[in-house]
C-alpha beads as a LAMMPS data file, in Angstrom:
LAMMPS data file: protein, C-alpha beads

68 atoms
67 bonds

1 atom types
1 bond types

-500.0 500.0 xlo xhi
-500.0 500.0 ylo yhi
-500.0 500.0 zlo zhi

Masses

1 110.0

Atoms # bond

1 1 1 106.586 -162.745 -94.254
2 1 1 102.818 -162.827 -94.300
3 1 1 101.272 -162.078 -97.731
4 1 1 98.789 -159.619 -96.234
5 1 1 101.616 -157.701 -94.562
6 1 1 103.564 -157.647 -97.837
7 1 1 100.560 -156.272 -99.679
8 1 1 100.064 -153.641 -96.956
9 1 1 103.712 -152.554 -97.327
10 1 1 103.321 -152.400 -101.099
11 1 1 100.137 -150.313 -100.902
12 1 1 101.625 -148.050 -98.231
13 1 1 104.700 -147.513 -100.393
14 1 1 102.554 -146.651 -103.399
15 1 1 100.562 -144.145 -101.328
16 1 1 103.752 -142.464 -100.069
17 1 1 105.083 -142.259 -103.628
18 1 1 101.850 -140.609 -104.800
19 1 1 102.097 -138.078 -101.958
20 1 1 105.736 -137.494 -102.924
21 1 1 104.788 -136.770 -106.531
22 1 1 102.098 -134.350 -105.359
23 1 1 104.521 -132.645 -102.977
24 1 1 107.120 -132.271 -105.713
25 1 1 104.718 -130.070 -107.658
26 1 1 103.820 -127.867 -104.701
27 1 1 104.679 -124.198 -104.356
28 1 1 107.080 -124.856 -101.463
29 1 1 108.981 -127.409 -103.493
30 1 1 109.186 -125.009 -106.445
31 1 1 110.596 -122.249 -104.219
32 1 1 113.093 -124.637 -102.648
33 1 1 114.129 -125.893 -106.073
34 1 1 114.610 -122.304 -107.303
35 1 1 117.022 -121.440 -104.482
36 1 1 118.770 -124.723 -103.736
37 1 1 118.232 -126.805 -106.852
38 1 1 116.604 -129.548 -104.762
39 1 1 113.013 -130.216 -103.718
40 1 1 112.037 -129.953 -100.041
41 1 1 113.173 -132.500 -97.462
42 1 1 109.579 -133.641 -96.978
43 1 1 109.345 -134.557 -100.658
44 1 1 112.597 -136.500 -100.516
45 1 1 111.495 -138.406 -97.386
46 1 1 108.180 -139.306 -99.023
47 1 1 109.991 -140.651 -102.091
48 1 1 112.552 -142.565 -100.028
49 1 1 109.999 -144.029 -97.620
50 1 1 107.658 -145.002 -100.422
51 1 1 110.409 -146.700 -102.371
52 1 1 111.656 -148.637 -99.335
53 1 1 108.174 -149.819 -98.371
54 1 1 107.359 -150.812 -101.950
55 1 1 110.575 -152.827 -102.258
56 1 1 109.966 -154.560 -98.919
57 1 1 106.434 -155.400 -100.049
58 1 1 107.618 -156.807 -103.365
59 1 1 110.351 -158.866 -101.735
60 1 1 107.848 -160.214 -99.241
61 1 1 105.434 -161.205 -102.004
62 1 1 108.012 -163.003 -104.120
63 1 1 110.070 -164.646 -101.392
64 1 1 107.321 -165.612 -98.999
65 1 1 107.650 -168.859 -97.077
66 1 1 105.834 -171.802 -98.566
67 1 1 103.782 -173.907 -96.199
68 1 1 104.830 -177.477 -96.875

Bonds

1 1 1 2
2 1 2 3
3 1 3 4
4 1 4 5
5 1 5 6
6 1 6 7
7 1 7 8
8 1 8 9
9 1 9 10
10 1 10 11
11 1 11 12
12 1 12 13
13 1 13 14
14 1 14 15
15 1 15 16
16 1 16 17
17 1 17 18
18 1 18 19
19 1 19 20
20 1 20 21
21 1 21 22
22 1 22 23
23 1 23 24
24 1 24 25
25 1 25 26
26 1 26 27
27 1 27 28
28 1 28 29
29 1 29 30
30 1 30 31
31 1 31 32
32 1 32 33
33 1 33 34
34 1 34 35
35 1 35 36
36 1 36 37
37 1 37 38
38 1 38 39
39 1 39 40
40 1 40 41
41 1 41 42
42 1 42 43
43 1 43 44
44 1 44 45
45 1 45 46
46 1 46 47
47 1 47 48
48 1 48 49
49 1 49 50
50 1 50 51
51 1 51 52
52 1 52 53
53 1 53 54
54 1 54 55
55 1 55 56
56 1 56 57
57 1 57 58
58 1 58 59
59 1 59 60
60 1 60 61
61 1 61 62
62 1 62 63
63 1 63 64
64 1 64 65
65 1 65 66
66 1 66 67
67 1 67 68
């Protein structure tokens, strides 16, 4: 995988995780947590997507093809 693409995945994953943390403290998430015990679906998707992209980016950085 291209290093630039791996870095883009890593940065995109970090951005989604930041948005997930912000969404987890929102009023909607607090209301959802009060009634269901879980944060909103949007928050969960942001966390999951951010984690997946970050892992893909890290794997791409550490297992990139060497040009020999």
